[in-house]
C-alpha positions as CSV (number, residue, x, y, z in Angstrom):
1,M,-5.1,27.2,4.9
2,A,-3.5,24.2,6.4
3,F,-0.1,22.7,5.8
4,F,1.8,19.7,6.9
5,A,4.7,17.5,6.0
6,A,4.5,13.8,5.2
7,S,7.2,11.2,5.7
8,C,7.6,7.4,5.3
9,D,9.1,7.3,8.8
10,D,7.1,5.9,11.7
11,V,5.0,8.2,14.0
12,D,7.5,8.2,16.9
13,T,10.4,9.2,14.6
14,N,8.4,12.0,13.0
15,R,7.2,13.3,16.4
16,K,10.8,13.4,17.7
17,F,12.0,15.1,14.5
18,A,9.2,17.7,14.7
19,E,10.0,18.4,18.4
20,H,13.7,18.7,17.6
21,L,13.1,21.3,14.9
22,G,10.4,23.1,16.9
23,L,7.9,22.7,14.1
24,D,4.5,24.3,14.4
25,F,2.9,21.9,11.9
26,P,2.4,18.1,11.9
27,I,4.5,15.5,10.1
28,L,2.2,12.8,9.0
29,S,3.5,9.2,8.9
30,D,3.2,6.7,6.0
31,P,5.5,3.9,7.1
32,D,3.8,1.4,4.8
33,H,4.3,3.8,1.8
34,K,0.6,3.4,0.7
35,V,0.0,7.1,0.3
36,A,3.5,7.9,-1.0
37,T,3.1,5.2,-3.7
38,A,-0.4,6.5,-4.6
39,Y,1.2,10.0,-5.1
40,G,4.1,8.6,-7.1
41,V,6.6,9.7,-4.5
42,V,7.7,6.1,-3.9
43,T,8.4,3.8,-6.8
44,P,9.9,0.3,-7.1
45,E,12.9,1.7,-8.8
46,R,13.9,4.1,-5.9
47,K,15.3,3.1,-2.5
48,Y,14.2,6.4,-0.9
49,P,11.1,8.6,-1.5
50,H,11.2,11.7,-3.7
51,R,11.2,15.0,-1.8
52,W,8.2,16.7,-3.6
53,T,5.8,19.4,-2.5
54,F,2.1,19.0,-3.4
55,Y,-0.1,22.1,-3.4
56,I,-3.7,20.9,-2.8
57,G,-6.7,23.3,-2.9
58,S,-9.5,23.2,-0.4
59,D,-11.5,21.3,-3.1
60,G,-9.0,18.5,-2.8
61,V,-7.5,19.0,-6.3
62,I,-3.8,19.1,-6.7
63,K,-3.0,22.6,-8.0
64,A,0.8,22.2,-8.4
65,I,3.6,19.8,-7.7
66,D,7.2,20.9,-7.1
67,R,9.4,17.9,-8.1
68,Q,12.7,19.8,-7.7
69,V,12.6,20.6,-4.0
70,D,15.9,22.0,-2.7
71,P,15.9,22.2,1.1
72,T,18.1,25.3,1.1
73,T,15.6,27.3,-0.9
74,A,12.3,25.4,-0.3
75,G,10.9,28.0,2.1
76,R,11.2,30.9,-0.4
77,E,10.0,28.7,-3.3
78,L,7.0,27.5,-1.3
79,A,6.0,31.1,-0.4
80,A,6.3,32.2,-4.0
81,T,4.3,29.3,-5.3
82,L,1.5,29.8,-2.7
83,D,1.4,33.5,-3.8
84,K,1.3,32.6,-7.4
85,L,-1.6,30.1,-6.8
86,G,-3.5,32.7,-4.8
87,F,-3.4,31.0,-1.4
């Protein structure tokens, strides 16, 4: 299993943020919003991207999307969803 975060910030900003938090996973950068737009995370109506979690299987198929991410409970919810999906 692999996991990562994605952000519309530039590479340097994401690198510094990951180092600051001591993350053991990468933060991918999408400063031109191409990927975020393709996934519906960025829309013309919103100034900032949605904070969503996508669960993608090894076959490349999206298994679930959490559109109600709460940073204070995201870790527990992520673990529960991974368990539910059989990861």
